[in-house]
C-alpha positions, -999 to +999 in steps of 0.1 A: -194+049+062-171+041+091-187+007+096-185+000+059-147+008+059-142-015+089-162-044+075-147-043+040-112-040+055-119-071+076-138-092+051-127-078+017-150-083-013-169-110+007-185-082+028-222-078+024-247-050+031-261-069+060-226-071+075-222-034+072-257-027+086-250-050+116-217-033+124-234+002+121-263-009+143-289+000+116-311-019+092-302-028+057-327-003+044-307+025+060-276+014+042-295+012+009-310+047+014-274+060+014-260+036-011-285+022-036-264-009-043-236-029-028-215-018-057-219+018-049-211+012-013-180-008-023-169+020-047-173+046-019-153+025+005-125+018-020-124+055-029-117+063+007-089+036+008-074+050-024-075+085-011-054+073+019-028+058-004-028+089-025-022+111+006+007+090+018+023+088-017+020+125-021+035+131+014+063+108+006+070+126-027+070+160-011+091+150+019+122+172+019+143+141+025+138+116-004+151+087+018+126+095+045+098+098+020+107+064+005+107+048+040+074+065+049+059+051+017+071+015+023+063+015+060+028+029+057+018+010+026+029-025+036+012-021+069-021-010+053-020-036+025-014-065+049-040-053+074-067-045+049-085-073+031-104-051+007-071-036-006-057-071-010-087-083-029-089-053-052-051-055-060-054-092-067-086-092-088-087-057-102-125-059-099-132-022-095-128-007-129-138+027-114-107+027-093-083+022-122-078+059-130-071+066-093-047+036-091-028+048-122-025+083-106-011+068-074+012+045-093+027+075-111+033+093-078+050+061-063+072+059-094+083+095-088+091+087-051+113+058-062+131+079-089+136+108-065+151+084-038+174+069-065+186+103-075+194+111-039+214+079-035+189+063-011+176+036-034+196+012-057+199+024-093+193-011-107+157-014-096+126+000-111+094+013-096+077-018-110+101-039-089+089-021-058+053-027-066+060-064-072+079-068-040+053-049-019+023-068-033+041-101-032+052-098+004+018-085+014+000-113-003+023-140+012+020-125+047-017-127+044-017-162+030+004-175+058-015-156+085+015-134+094-005-102+098+008-093+132+028-061+137+062-079+142+058-097+109+048-065+091+078-046+106+102-075+097+091-075+061+092-037+059+129-039+070+136-066+045+121-046+016+140-014+027+172-035+029+166-049-006+163-015-021+192+001-002+222+008-024+251-016-019+279-003+003+314+001-010+303+012-045+306+050-042+337+071-045+361+064-016+339+036-003+357+006-018+380-017+002+413-004+015+442-008-009+464-038-002+497-032+013 
């Protein structure tokens, strides 16, 4: 399974059973004994990936500090999406119908993280959870398309996303410009 996760992360939906077998140092038959079809192997790998996203989203939701939870979510997710070709392919093509229920569950948690951060004053009130998903997936896709998958690029775009969602300064009580005079 570890080899399958690595290969699908690197090659995405283009990964084959022979690729996985070679990485694991076993024959194709060994892989097929454990996973009767490539589809079942792909589903098992994607379930592992989705479990990771669910764990991070849940940790972000239950973080005592909503702002820290939001930052954890953005930082962890963008890094994983950009570095993992399978996640990119599945997000783009929605080819795994079996993952849809899990994706919907994770999306609901992410929505709660955003709303909770908004209520705490850590995220702009004029954005929606859908805006976050659009920005995250768009930035991740563009970084991959342009070959900017290095750590520095991922960190820069993480900061840009966090900055875009930060509430504007000078809008709260007592935060406006000093009176003239």
